C-alpha positions as CSV (number, residue, x, y, z in Angstrom):
1,M,-8.3,20.1,17.8
2,F,-10.6,17.2,17.1
3,W,-8.3,15.8,14.3
4,V,-5.3,15.8,16.7
5,V,-7.2,13.7,19.2
6,T,-8.5,11.4,16.4
7,L,-5.0,11.2,14.8
8,I,-3.3,10.2,18.2
9,M,-6.1,7.6,18.9
10,Q,-5.7,6.1,15.4
11,S,-1.9,6.1,15.8
12,R,-2.2,4.2,19.2
13,F,-4.5,1.8,17.7
14,L,-2.3,1.0,14.6
15,R,0.8,0.7,16.8
16,N,-0.8,-2.2,18.7
17,L,-1.6,-4.1,15.6
18,L,0.6,-7.1,14.6
19,P,2.8,-6.3,11.7
20,S,1.7,-9.4,9.8
21,I,-0.7,-12.3,10.2
22,S,-1.1,-15.7,8.6
23,I,-4.4,-17.1,7.6
24,G,-4.5,-20.4,5.9
25,N,-2.4,-20.2,2.8
26,Y,-2.2,-16.4,3.0
27,F,0.5,-14.2,4.8
28,F,-0.9,-10.6,5.2
29,C,1.4,-7.7,5.9
30,H,1.3,-4.0,5.2
31,A,4.9,-3.6,3.5
32,V,7.1,-6.7,4.2
33,K,7.6,-9.4,6.8
34,N,7.9,-7.7,10.3
35,D,8.3,-4.2,8.9
36,N,5.6,-1.7,8.0
37,T,7.9,0.8,6.3
38,T,10.2,-0.9,3.9
39,V,9.5,-0.1,0.3
40,F,10.1,-2.4,-2.6
41,S,8.9,-2.6,-6.2
42,P,8.2,-5.5,-8.5
43,Q,10.9,-3.9,-10.7
44,Q,13.6,-4.7,-8.2
45,N,15.8,-7.7,-8.1
46,K,13.7,-10.8,-7.3
47,A,16.6,-12.2,-5.2
48,Y,16.5,-9.2,-3.0
49,I,12.7,-9.3,-2.7
50,E,12.9,-12.8,-1.5
51,T,15.1,-11.7,1.4
52,L,12.3,-9.4,2.6
53,F,10.0,-12.3,3.0
54,K,12.4,-15.0,4.2
55,G,10.8,-17.4,6.5
56,V,7.4,-17.0,5.1
57,Q,5.8,-20.4,4.7
58,E,2.5,-19.5,3.0
59,S,2.2,-19.5,-0.8
60,Y,0.4,-16.2,-1.2
61,I,1.8,-13.0,0.3
62,I,-0.7,-10.2,0.3
63,C,0.8,-6.7,0.9
64,G,0.1,-3.0,0.2
65,H,2.3,0.0,1.1
66,T,3.4,0.9,-2.4
67,H,-0.2,1.8,-3.7
68,I,0.2,-0.2,-6.9
69,Q,-1.7,-3.4,-7.7
70,F,0.9,-6.0,-8.9
71,E,1.5,-9.6,-8.9
72,L,5.1,-11.0,-8.6
73,S,6.0,-14.7,-8.8
74,L,8.8,-16.0,-6.7
75,P,9.8,-19.7,-6.3
76,N,7.0,-21.4,-4.5
77,K,5.3,-18.0,-3.6
78,K,3.3,-15.3,-5.2
79,I,3.4,-11.6,-3.8
80,I,0.2,-9.7,-4.5
81,N,-0.3,-6.1,-3.9
82,A,-3.7,-5.1,-3.2
83,G,-3.3,-1.4,-4.4
84,S,-4.8,1.4,-2.5
85,I,-8.3,2.7,-1.7
86,G,-7.7,6.2,-1.1
87,M,-4.2,6.9,-2.9
88,P,-3.8,4.5,-5.7
89,F,-1.0,4.8,-8.3
90,S,-2.9,4.0,-11.4
91,N,-3.8,5.1,-14.9
92,Q,-7.5,4.6,-14.0
93,F,-9.5,6.5,-11.5
94,G,-11.1,4.6,-8.5
95,A,-10.4,2.9,-5.3
96,Q,-8.4,-0.3,-5.8
97,W,-8.6,-3.5,-3.8
98,L,-8.3,-7.1,-3.7
99,W,-10.9,-10.0,-3.5
100,L,-9.7,-13.3,-2.2
101,D,-11.9,-16.3,-2.5
102,D,-10.7,-20.0,-2.4
103,N,-7.2,-19.2,-3.7
104,R,-8.8,-17.1,-6.5
105,I,-7.3,-13.6,-6.6
106,E,-9.2,-10.9,-8.2
107,Y,-8.0,-7.1,-8.6
108,K,-10.9,-4.9,-8.2
109,R,-11.6,-1.2,-8.8
110,T,-14.5,0.8,-7.5
111,I,-15.6,4.0,-9.1
112,F,-17.1,6.6,-6.6
113,N,-18.8,9.9,-6.8
114,Q,-15.8,12.2,-7.0
115,Q,-17.6,15.5,-6.3
116,A,-19.3,13.9,-3.3
117,A,-16.0,12.8,-1.8
118,I,-14.5,16.2,-2.3
119,Q,-17.4,17.8,-0.6
120,L,-17.2,15.4,2.3
121,I,-13.5,15.7,2.8
122,S,-13.7,19.5,2.4
123,Q,-16.0,19.7,5.4
124,T,-13.5,17.8,7.7
125,E,-10.8,19.3,10.0
126,Y,-8.1,17.0,8.4
127,P,-5.2,19.3,8.3
128,F,-4.0,18.2,4.8
129,K,-7.4,17.9,3.1
130,N,-6.6,20.4,0.3
131,E,-3.4,18.6,-0.7
132,F,-5.3,15.2,-0.5
133,I,-8.1,16.5,-2.6
134,A,-5.8,18.0,-5.3
135,N,-3.5,15.0,-5.5
136,N,-5.9,12.1,-5.1
137,L,-9.4,13.1,-5.9
138,R,-9.0,15.8,-8.6
139,S,-6.3,13.9,-10.3
140,T,-4.8,10.5,-10.0
141,I,-1.1,9.7,-9.7
142,S,-0.3,7.8,-12.8
143,L,1.4,4.4,-12.8
144,S,4.7,5.8,-14.1
145,Q,4.6,8.7,-11.6
146,G,3.9,6.1,-8.9
147,Y,7.0,4.0,-10.0
148,S,9.1,7.2,-10.0
149,I,8.0,8.1,-6.4
150,L,8.8,4.5,-5.4
151,N,12.2,4.5,-6.9
152,T,13.0,7.7,-5.1
153,L,11.9,6.2,-1.9
154,I,13.9,3.1,-2.5
155,R,17.0,5.1,-3.3
156,A,16.6,7.1,0.0
157,Q,16.0,3.9,1.9
158,N,19.2,2.4,0.5
159,A,21.2,5.5,1.4
160,Q,19.9,5.4,4.9
161,H,21.0,1.7,5.3
162,D,24.4,2.5,3.8
163,L,24.8,5.0,6.7
164,S,23.9,2.6,9.3
């Protein structure tokens, strides 16, 4: 029951966050401008991706959502995906994140004690802990698997928009 209350509290907190924020020359968002659920991939058409960030004035767009670290150059803008701490799509084990310092962007990866993490998560009441451990701690979703997942999500997203 504890995890249900925690999940509800976390959901309420997250619902009240702004979908994006500008700080200096950086525009931060989870997925795309004003939307936390749209999936895009750097393999998609750049003109389409530009429409997802139309109106963004900042030179650097920092996003996540796709769990893949990447950099994509657009006219006068650079989209940088920080990756994922807990569920990275990568050919390397470890938590992925981004370091920003005076317009210097550095992709980071932190190795952690896999067995200790498995043990700690096993002791929680999180309902999907076994799946999380199997899919994200005992193994890593490879970059090619990650792109395959993204492409499936993008196709489903496009089909849903076609029905609208």
